[in-house]
Jmol script that loads the backbone (N, CA, C; Angstrom):
load data "model"
ATOM      1  N   ILE A   1     153.563 215.627 306.449  1.00  0.00           N
ATOM      2  CA  ILE A   1     152.283 214.178 306.002  1.00  0.00           C
ATOM      3  C   ILE A   1     152.482 212.887 306.814  1.00  0.00           C
ATOM      4  N   GLU A   2     153.641 212.690 307.339  1.00  0.00           N
ATOM      5  CA  GLU A   2     153.972 211.339 307.945  1.00  0.00           C
ATOM      6  C   GLU A   2     153.547 211.165 309.413  1.00  0.00           C
ATOM      7  N   GLY A   3     153.587 212.567 310.121  1.00  0.00           N
ATOM      8  CA  GLY A   3     152.783 212.324 311.014  1.00  0.00           C
ATOM      9  C   GLY A   3     151.331 212.095 311.248  1.00  0.00           C
ATOM     10  N   ASN A   4     150.514 213.104 310.085  1.00  0.00           N
ATOM     11  CA  ASN A   4     148.983 212.685 309.840  1.00  0.00           C
ATOM     12  C   ASN A   4     148.966 211.253 309.711  1.00  0.00           C
ATOM     13  N   ASN A   5     149.678 211.031 308.453  1.00  0.00           N
ATOM     14  CA  ASN A   5     149.157 209.290 307.838  1.00  0.00           C
ATOM     15  C   ASN A   5     149.589 208.398 309.742  1.00  0.00           C
ATOM     16  N   ALA A   6     150.324 208.579 310.355  1.00  0.00           N
ATOM     17  CA  ALA A   6     150.203 207.694 311.548  1.00  0.00           C
ATOM     18  C   ALA A   6     149.328 208.442 312.731  1.00  0.00           C
ATOM     19  N   ASN A   7     148.580 209.168 312.877  1.00  0.00           N
ATOM     20  CA  ASN A   7     147.480 209.539 313.700  1.00  0.00           C
ATOM     21  C   ASN A   7     148.155 210.228 314.494  1.00  0.00           C
ATOM     22  N   ALA A   8     149.526 210.999 314.499  1.00  0.00           N
ATOM     23  CA  ALA A   8     149.905 211.350 315.550  1.00  0.00           C
ATOM     24  C   ALA A   8     149.621 212.573 316.052  1.00  0.00           C
ATOM     25  N   ASN A   9     149.929 213.196 317.176  1.00  0.00           N
ATOM     26  CA  ASN A   9     148.929 214.267 317.714  1.00  0.00           C
ATOM     27  C   ASN A   9     150.211 215.298 317.381  1.00  0.00           C
ATOM     28  N   ASP A  10     151.553 214.658 317.601  1.00  0.00           N
ATOM     29  CA  ASP A  10     152.815 215.998 317.368  1.00  0.00           C
ATOM     30  C   ASP A  10     153.526 214.933 316.349  1.00  0.00           C
ATOM     31  N   ALA A  11     154.208 215.756 315.773  1.00  0.00           N
ATOM     32  CA  ALA A  11     155.520 215.466 314.792  1.00  0.00           C
ATOM     33  C   ALA A  11     156.668 216.536 314.481  1.00  0.00           C
ATOM     34  N   ILE A  12     157.870 215.881 314.418  1.00  0.00           N
ATOM     35  CA  ILE A  12     158.939 216.754 314.316  1.00  0.00           C
ATOM     36  C   ILE A  12     159.055 217.325 312.632  1.00  0.00           C
ATOM     37  N   MET A  13     158.960 218.923 312.592  1.00  0.00           N
ATOM     38  CA  MET A  13     158.830 219.145 311.203  1.00  0.00           C
ATOM     39  C   MET A  13     160.058 219.606 310.701  1.00  0.00           C
ATOM     40  N   LEU A  14     160.224 219.597 310.263  1.00  0.00           N
ATOM     41  CA  LEU A  14     161.700 220.002 308.866  1.00  0.00           C
ATOM     42  C   LEU A  14     161.828 221.382 308.292  1.00  0.00           C
ATOM     43  N   ASP A  15     162.796 221.856 308.086  1.00  0.00           N
ATOM     44  CA  ASP A  15     163.169 223.208 307.537  1.00  0.00           C
ATOM     45  C   ASP A  15     162.889 223.102 305.855  1.00  0.00           C
ATOM     46  N   LYS A  16     163.187 223.895 305.056  1.00  0.00           N
ATOM     47  CA  LYS A  16     163.665 223.632 303.408  1.00  0.00           C
ATOM     48  C   LYS A  16     164.852 223.119 302.916  1.00  0.00           C
ATOM     49  N   ASP A  17     165.599 222.876 304.047  1.00  0.00           N
ATOM     50  CA  ASP A  17     167.083 221.908 303.897  1.00  0.00           C
ATOM     51  C   ASP A  17     166.581 220.824 304.576  1.00  0.00           C
ATOM     52  N   GLY A  18     166.012 220.274 305.209  1.00  0.00           N
ATOM     53  CA  GLY A  18     165.621 218.911 305.954  1.00  0.00           C
ATOM     54  C   GLY A  18     166.353 218.813 307.357  1.00  0.00           C
ATOM     55  N   TYR A  19     166.540 220.256 307.858  1.00  0.00           N
ATOM     56  CA  TYR A  19     166.840 220.126 309.699  1.00  0.00           C
ATOM     57  C   TYR A  19     165.669 220.720 310.056  1.00  0.00           C
ATOM     58  N   VAL A  20     165.715 219.884 311.359  1.00  0.00           N
ATOM     59  CA  VAL A  20     165.157 219.760 312.257  1.00  0.00           C
ATOM     60  C   VAL A  20     164.510 221.343 312.726  1.00  0.00           C
ATOM     61  N   SER A  21     163.377 221.846 312.530  1.00  0.00           N
ATOM     62  CA  SER A  21     162.940 223.359 312.891  1.00  0.00           C
ATOM     63  C   SER A  21     162.424 223.349 314.061  1.00  0.00           C
ATOM     64  N   GLU A  22     161.048 222.709 314.585  1.00  0.00           N
ATOM     65  CA  GLU A  22     160.366 222.443 315.735  1.00  0.00           C
ATOM     66  C   GLU A  22     159.504 221.417 315.254  1.00  0.00           C
ATOM     67  N   THR A  23     157.975 221.101 316.355  1.00  0.00           N
ATOM     68  CA  THR A  23     157.084 220.568 316.368  1.00  0.00           C
ATOM     69  C   THR A  23     155.753 220.807 315.506  1.00  0.00           C
ATOM     70  N   ASN A  24     155.196 220.238 315.066  1.00  0.00           N
ATOM     71  CA  ASN A  24     153.411 221.030 314.410  1.00  0.00           C
ATOM     72  C   ASN A  24     153.289 221.914 315.710  1.00  0.00           C
ATOM     73  N   ALA A  25     153.359 221.789 316.631  1.00  0.00           N
ATOM     74  CA  ALA A  25     152.719 222.762 317.974  1.00  0.00           C
ATOM     75  C   ALA A  25     154.025 223.146 319.096  1.00  0.00           C
ATOM     76  N   THR A  26     155.230 222.909 319.007  1.00  0.00           N
ATOM     77  CA  THR A  26     155.895 222.938 319.987  1.00  0.00           C
ATOM     78  C   THR A  26     157.596 223.293 319.500  1.00  0.00           C
ATOM     79  N   ASN A  27     157.818 224.024 320.311  1.00  0.00           N
ATOM     80  CA  ASN A  27     159.742 224.223 320.023  1.00  0.00           C
ATOM     81  C   ASN A  27     160.308 223.339 320.683  1.00  0.00           C
ATOM     82  N   ILE A  28     161.613 222.498 320.109  1.00  0.00           N
ATOM     83  CA  ILE A  28     162.576 221.632 320.288  1.00  0.00           C
ATOM     84  C   ILE A  28     163.600 221.417 320.612  1.00  0.00           C
ATOM     85  N   PHE A  29     163.839 221.212 321.851  1.00  0.00           N
ATOM     86  CA  PHE A  29     165.508 221.203 322.233  1.00  0.00           C
ATOM     87  C   PHE A  29     165.960 219.514 322.396  1.00  0.00           C
ATOM     88  N   LEU A  30     167.368 219.609 322.377  1.00  0.00           N
ATOM     89  CA  LEU A  30     168.175 218.133 322.774  1.00  0.00           C
ATOM     90  C   LEU A  30     168.834 218.612 323.756  1.00  0.00           C
ATOM     91  N   VAL A  31     169.308 217.167 324.591  1.00  0.00           N
ATOM     92  CA  VAL A  31     170.891 217.582 325.446  1.00  0.00           C
ATOM     93  C   VAL A  31     171.661 216.349 324.871  1.00  0.00           C
ATOM     94  N   LYS A  32     173.026 216.931 324.583  1.00  0.00           N
ATOM     95  CA  LYS A  32     173.563 215.941 324.323  1.00  0.00           C
ATOM     96  C   LYS A  32     175.045 216.361 325.115  1.00  0.00           C
ATOM     97  N   LYS A  33     175.724 215.243 325.493  1.00  0.00           N
ATOM     98  CA  LYS A  33     177.057 214.936 326.444  1.00  0.00           C
ATOM     99  C   LYS A  33     176.924 216.634 327.381  1.00  0.00           C
ATOM    100  N   GLY A  34     176.011 216.876 328.133  1.00  0.00           N
ATOM    101  CA  GLY A  34     175.707 218.100 328.927  1.00  0.00           C
ATOM    102  C   GLY A  34     175.434 219.412 328.353  1.00  0.00           C
ATOM    103  N   ARG A  35     175.496 219.268 326.714  1.00  0.00           N
ATOM    104  CA  ARG A  35     175.257 220.464 326.262  1.00  0.00           C
ATOM    105  C   ARG A  35     173.741 220.739 325.851  1.00  0.00           C
ATOM    106  N   VAL A  36     173.092 222.222 325.406  1.00  0.00           N
ATOM    107  CA  VAL A  36     171.593 222.159 325.184  1.00  0.00           C
ATOM    108  C   VAL A  36     171.885 222.630 324.067  1.00  0.00           C
ATOM    109  N   LEU A  37     170.975 221.821 322.826  1.00  0.00           N
ATOM    110  CA  LEU A  37     170.959 222.313 321.694  1.00  0.00           C
ATOM    111  C   LEU A  37     169.443 223.033 321.158  1.00  0.00           C
ATOM    112  N   THR A  38     169.404 224.052 320.395  1.00  0.00           N
ATOM    113  CA  THR A  38     168.127 223.963 319.969  1.00  0.00           C
ATOM    114  C   THR A  38     167.793 224.759 318.111  1.00  0.00           C
ATOM    115  N   PRO A  39     167.055 224.124 317.621  1.00  0.00           N
ATOM    116  CA  PRO A  39     167.564 224.831 316.132  1.00  0.00           C
ATOM    117  C   PRO A  39     167.327 226.630 316.280  1.00  0.00           C
ATOM    118  N   HIS A  40     167.969 227.262 315.275  1.00  0.00           N
ATOM    119  CA  HIS A  40     168.213 228.468 315.229  1.00  0.00           C
ATOM    120  C   HIS A  40     166.577 228.547 314.609  1.00  0.00           C
ATOM    121  N   ALA A  41     166.246 230.063 315.009  1.00  0.00           N
ATOM    122  CA  ALA A  41     164.487 230.484 315.023  1.00  0.00           C
ATOM    123  C   ALA A  41     164.203 230.498 314.001  1.00  0.00           C
ATOM    124  N   ASP A  42     165.007 230.269 312.638  1.00  0.00           N
ATOM    125  CA  ASP A  42     165.124 231.149 311.600  1.00  0.00           C
ATOM    126  C   ASP A  42     163.421 230.263 310.646  1.00  0.00           C
ATOM    127  N   TYR A  43     163.327 229.179 311.152  1.00  0.00           N
ATOM    128  CA  TYR A  43     161.793 228.620 310.664  1.00  0.00           C
ATOM    129  C   TYR A  43     161.313 228.351 311.420  1.00  0.00           C
ATOM    130  N   CYS A  44     161.301 228.983 312.727  1.00  0.00           N
ATOM    131  CA  CYS A  44     160.286 228.201 313.945  1.00  0.00           C
ATOM    132  C   CYS A  44     160.034 229.502 314.678  1.00  0.00           C
ATOM    133  N   LEU A  45     158.783 229.343 315.406  1.00  0.00           N
ATOM    134  CA  LEU A  45     158.084 230.691 315.879  1.00  0.00           C
ATOM    135  C   LEU A  45     158.938 230.679 317.284  1.00  0.00           C
ATOM    136  N   PRO A  46     160.097 231.613 317.218  1.00  0.00           N
ATOM    137  CA  PRO A  46     160.654 232.427 318.411  1.00  0.00           C
ATOM    138  C   PRO A  46     159.633 232.568 319.553  1.00  0.00           C
ATOM    139  N   GLY A  47     159.013 231.857 320.227  1.00  0.00           N
ATOM    140  CA  GLY A  47     158.062 232.023 321.335  1.00  0.00           C
ATOM    141  C   GLY A  47     158.634 232.427 322.864  1.00  0.00           C
ATOM    142  N   ILE A  48     157.646 232.663 323.458  1.00  0.00           N
ATOM    143  CA  ILE A  48     158.217 233.700 324.968  1.00  0.00           C
ATOM    144  C   ILE A  48     158.615 232.126 325.794  1.00  0.00           C
ATOM    145  N   THR A  49     157.897 230.837 325.661  1.00  0.00           N
ATOM    146  CA  THR A  49     158.171 230.127 326.985  1.00  0.00           C
ATOM    147  C   THR A  49     160.085 229.496 326.282  1.00  0.00           C
ATOM    148  N   ARG A  50     160.046 229.681 324.891  1.00  0.00           N
ATOM    149  CA  ARG A  50     161.137 229.068 324.288  1.00  0.00           C
ATOM    150  C   ARG A  50     162.227 229.980 324.757  1.00  0.00           C
ATOM    151  N   ALA A  51     162.248 231.645 324.619  1.00  0.00           N
ATOM    152  CA  ALA A  51     163.116 232.199 324.857  1.00  0.00           C
ATOM    153  C   ALA A  51     163.234 232.051 326.501  1.00  0.00           C
ATOM    154  N   THR A  52     162.240 231.836 327.721  1.00  0.00           N
ATOM    155  CA  THR A  52     162.712 231.584 328.867  1.00  0.00           C
ATOM    156  C   THR A  52     163.197 230.442 328.942  1.00  0.00           C
ATOM    157  N   ILE A  53     163.218 229.427 328.365  1.00  0.00           N
ATOM    158  CA  ILE A  53     164.117 227.979 328.746  1.00  0.00           C
ATOM    159  C   ILE A  53     165.586 228.318 328.217  1.00  0.00           C
ATOM    160  N   ILE A  54     165.944 229.822 327.464  1.00  0.00           N
ATOM    161  CA  ILE A  54     166.913 229.825 326.663  1.00  0.00           C
ATOM    162  C   ILE A  54     167.762 230.575 327.813  1.00  0.00           C
ATOM    163  N   GLU A  55     167.016 231.245 328.306  1.00  0.00           N
ATOM    164  CA  GLU A  55     167.565 232.375 329.123  1.00  0.00           C
ATOM    165  C   GLU A  55     167.961 231.298 330.505  1.00  0.00           C
ATOM    166  N   LEU A  56     166.974 230.364 330.983  1.00  0.00           N
ATOM    167  CA  LEU A  56     167.649 230.013 331.988  1.00  0.00           C
ATOM    168  C   LEU A  56     168.476 228.872 331.739  1.00  0.00           C
ATOM    169  N   VAL A  57     168.763 228.294 330.384  1.00  0.00           N
ATOM    170  CA  VAL A  57     169.984 227.424 330.252  1.00  0.00           C
ATOM    171  C   VAL A  57     171.265 227.867 330.707  1.00  0.00           C
ATOM    172  N   VAL A  58     171.208 229.578 330.107  1.00  0.00           N
ATOM    173  CA  VAL A  58     172.458 230.307 330.164  1.00  0.00           C
ATOM    174  C   VAL A  58     172.887 230.718 331.471  1.00  0.00           C
ATOM    175  N   LYS A  59     171.578 230.819 332.208  1.00  0.00           N
ATOM    176  CA  LYS A  59     171.606 231.420 333.609  1.00  0.00           C
ATOM    177  C   LYS A  59     172.337 230.180 334.799  1.00  0.00           C
ATOM    178  N   GLU A  60     171.777 228.949 334.467  1.00  0.00           N
ATOM    179  CA  GLU A  60     172.415 227.855 335.162  1.00  0.00           C
ATOM    180  C   GLU A  60     173.420 227.533 334.674  1.00  0.00           C
ATOM    181  N   LYS A  61     174.150 228.437 333.510  1.00  0.00           N
ATOM    182  CA  LYS A  61     175.847 227.951 332.814  1.00  0.00           C
ATOM    183  C   LYS A  61     176.024 226.484 332.162  1.00  0.00           C
ATOM    184  N   PHE A  62     174.917 226.175 331.765  1.00  0.00           N
ATOM    185  CA  PHE A  62     174.703 225.086 330.883  1.00  0.00           C
ATOM    186  C   PHE A  62     175.144 225.808 329.368  1.00  0.00           C
ATOM    187  N   GLU A  63     176.113 225.100 328.555  1.00  0.00           N
ATOM    188  CA  GLU A  63     176.251 225.223 326.976  1.00  0.00           C
ATOM    189  C   GLU A  63     175.005 225.383 326.239  1.00  0.00           C
ATOM    190  N   LEU A  64     174.607 226.188 325.908  1.00  0.00           N
ATOM    191  CA  LEU A  64     173.426 226.332 324.840  1.00  0.00           C
ATOM    192  C   LEU A  64     174.041 226.681 323.363  1.00  0.00           C
ATOM    193  N   VAL A  65     173.670 225.962 322.428  1.00  0.00           N
ATOM    194  CA  VAL A  65     173.993 225.980 321.063  1.00  0.00           C
ATOM    195  C   VAL A  65     172.696 226.072 320.428  1.00  0.00           C
ATOM    196  N   GLU A  66     172.509 227.512 319.632  1.00  0.00           N
ATOM    197  CA  GLU A  66     171.589 227.266 318.441  1.00  0.00           C
ATOM    198  C   GLU A  66     172.008 227.062 317.225  1.00  0.00           C
ATOM    199  N   ARG A  67     171.747 226.482 316.230  1.00  0.00           N
ATOM    200  CA  ARG A  67     172.433 226.347 315.046  1.00  0.00           C
ATOM    201  C   ARG A  67     171.416 225.003 314.092  1.00  0.00           C
ATOM    202  N   ARG A  68     171.742 224.436 313.117  1.00  0.00           N
ATOM    203  CA  ARG A  68     170.638 223.694 312.343  1.00  0.00           C
ATOM    204  C   ARG A  68     171.268 222.098 312.815  1.00  0.00           C
ATOM    205  N   ILE A  69     170.307 221.478 313.000  1.00  0.00           N
ATOM    206  CA  ILE A  69     170.369 220.225 313.713  1.00  0.00           C
ATOM    207  C   ILE A  69     169.719 219.075 313.284  1.00  0.00           C
ATOM    208  N   SER A  70     170.101 217.990 312.757  1.00  0.00           N
ATOM    209  CA  SER A  70     169.666 217.162 311.811  1.00  0.00           C
ATOM    210  C   SER A  70     168.493 216.213 312.490  1.00  0.00           C
ATOM    211  N   LEU A  71     167.746 215.431 311.828  1.00  0.00           N
ATOM    212  CA  LEU A  71     166.906 214.560 312.600  1.00  0.00           C
ATOM    213  C   LEU A  71     167.629 213.357 313.348  1.00  0.00           C
ATOM    214  N   SER A  72     168.830 212.995 312.316  1.00  0.00           N
ATOM    215  CA  SER A  72     170.119 212.105 313.208  1.00  0.00           C
ATOM    216  C   SER A  72     170.705 212.451 314.516  1.00  0.00           C
ATOM    217  N   GLU A  73     170.564 213.687 314.744  1.00  0.00           N
ATOM    218  CA  GLU A  73     171.097 214.403 315.864  1.00  0.00           C
ATOM    219  C   GLU A  73     170.102 213.933 317.285  1.00  0.00           C
ATOM    220  N   PHE A  74     168.963 214.288 317.015  1.00  0.00           N
ATOM    221  CA  PHE A  74     167.927 213.988 317.708  1.00  0.00           C
ATOM    222  C   PHE A  74     167.306 212.515 318.342  1.00  0.00           C
ATOM    223  N   HIS A  75     167.717 211.561 317.093  1.00  0.00           N
ATOM    224  CA  HIS A  75     167.920 210.427 317.498  1.00  0.00           C
ATOM    225  C   HIS A  75     168.525 209.699 318.568  1.00  0.00           C
ATOM    226  N   ALA A  76     169.978 210.329 318.676  1.00  0.00           N
ATOM    227  CA  ALA A  76     171.092 209.822 319.187  1.00  0.00           C
ATOM    228  C   ALA A  76     171.180 211.084 320.378  1.00  0.00           C
ATOM    229  N   ALA A  77     170.432 211.755 320.940  1.00  0.00           N
ATOM    230  CA  ALA A  77     170.395 212.823 321.582  1.00  0.00           C
ATOM    231  C   ALA A  77     170.418 212.191 323.019  1.00  0.00           C
ATOM    232  N   ASP A  78     170.937 212.853 324.356  1.00  0.00           N
ATOM    233  CA  ASP A  78     170.435 211.973 325.503  1.00  0.00           C
ATOM    234  C   ASP A  78     169.060 212.114 326.004  1.00  0.00           C
ATOM    235  N   GLU A  79     168.689 213.555 325.743  1.00  0.00           N
ATOM    236  CA  GLU A  79     167.422 213.972 326.183  1.00  0.00           C
ATOM    237  C   GLU A  79     166.960 214.470 324.640  1.00  0.00           C
ATOM    238  N   VAL A  80     165.429 214.460 324.653  1.00  0.00           N
ATOM    239  CA  VAL A  80     164.601 215.371 323.847  1.00  0.00           C
ATOM    240  C   VAL A  80     163.939 216.183 324.479  1.00  0.00           C
ATOM    241  N   SER A  81     163.406 217.332 324.144  1.00  0.00           N
ATOM    242  CA  SER A  81     162.381 218.047 325.080  1.00  0.00           C
ATOM    243  C   SER A  81     161.323 218.716 324.338  1.00  0.00           C
ATOM    244  N   CYS A  82     160.191 219.245 324.431  1.00  0.00           N
ATOM    245  CA  CYS A  82     159.625 220.053 323.963  1.00  0.00           C
ATOM    246  C   CYS A  82     158.687 221.599 324.967  1.00  0.00           C
ATOM    247  N   CYS A  83     158.518 222.639 324.394  1.00  0.00           N
ATOM    248  CA  CYS A  83     157.914 223.237 324.854  1.00  0.00           C
ATOM    249  C   CYS A  83     157.240 224.239 324.241  1.00  0.00           C
ATOM    250  N   PHE A  84     155.804 224.447 324.982  1.00  0.00           N
ATOM    251  CA  PHE A  84     154.625 225.152 324.340  1.00  0.00           C
ATOM    252  C   PHE A  84     154.359 226.075 325.464  1.00  0.00           C
ATOM    253  N   SER A  85     153.609 227.395 325.347  1.00  0.00           N
ATOM    254  CA  SER A  85     152.683 227.588 326.205  1.00  0.00           C
ATOM    255  C   SER A  85     151.172 227.735 326.351  1.00  0.00           C
ATOM    256  N   ILE A  86     150.440 227.573 327.161  1.00  0.00           N
ATOM    257  CA  ILE A  86     148.844 227.861 327.198  1.00  0.00           C
ATOM    258  C   ILE A  86     148.113 228.847 326.042  1.00  0.00           C
ATOM    259  N   GLU A  87     149.158 230.189 326.293  1.00  0.00           N
ATOM    260  CA  GLU A  87     148.653 230.940 324.790  1.00  0.00           C
ATOM    261  C   GLU A  87     148.655 230.478 323.714  1.00  0.00           C
ATOM    262  N   SER A  88     149.731 229.322 323.519  1.00  0.00           N
ATOM    263  CA  SER A  88     149.818 228.665 321.802  1.00  0.00           C
ATOM    264  C   SER A  88     148.799 228.293 321.926  1.00  0.00           C
ATOM    265  N   ILE A  89     148.043 227.179 322.771  1.00  0.00           N
ATOM    266  CA  ILE A  89     147.285 226.114 322.646  1.00  0.00           C
ATOM    267  C   ILE A  89     146.154 226.876 322.347  1.00  0.00           C
ATOM    268  N   TYR A  90     145.821 228.357 323.063  1.00  0.00           N
ATOM    269  CA  TYR A  90     144.706 228.497 322.550  1.00  0.00           C
ATOM    270  C   TYR A  90     144.404 229.660 321.603  1.00  0.00           C
ATOM    271  N   MET A  91     145.517 229.990 320.714  1.00  0.00           N
ATOM    272  CA  MET A  91     145.510 230.766 319.411  1.00  0.00           C
ATOM    273  C   MET A  91     145.505 229.753 318.607  1.00  0.00           C
ATOM    274  N   GLU A  92     145.931 228.479 319.255  1.00  0.00           N
ATOM    275  CA  GLU A  92     146.036 227.116 317.580  1.00  0.00           C
ATOM    276  C   GLU A  92     144.145 226.770 317.361  1.00  0.00           C
ATOM    277  N   TYR A  93     143.859 226.434 318.776  1.00  0.00           N
ATOM    278  CA  TYR A  93     142.424 225.973 318.985  1.00  0.00           C
ATOM    279  C   TYR A  93     141.312 226.423 319.147  1.00  0.00           C
ATOM    280  N   PHE A  94     141.404 227.570 319.652  1.00  0.00           N
ATOM    281  CA  PHE A  94     140.365 228.683 319.549  1.00  0.00           C
ATOM    282  C   PHE A  94     140.120 230.019 318.527  1.00  0.00           C
TER     283      PHE A  94
END
end "model"
wireframe off; spacefill off
backbone 0.3
color backbone group
């Protein structure tokens, strides 16, 4: 609702308990102190692109953490990244 009211193209979506799940169009990751964190796929689409990024993070020997993540943790992150695939755009808009 806040994203719509702000005329945003994308917005962070929270799960039923108020933790970050994804954006309305993408999966989301954060980096903090060299660790890569992403929300569990309980309340987001566990897409192919997300799985590929997770695979690459592990392959490159970065620490990967899948867990509940608060919105304040995203505000304090060193980096935040979103991912999607062309297929997801096609499915959503056509």
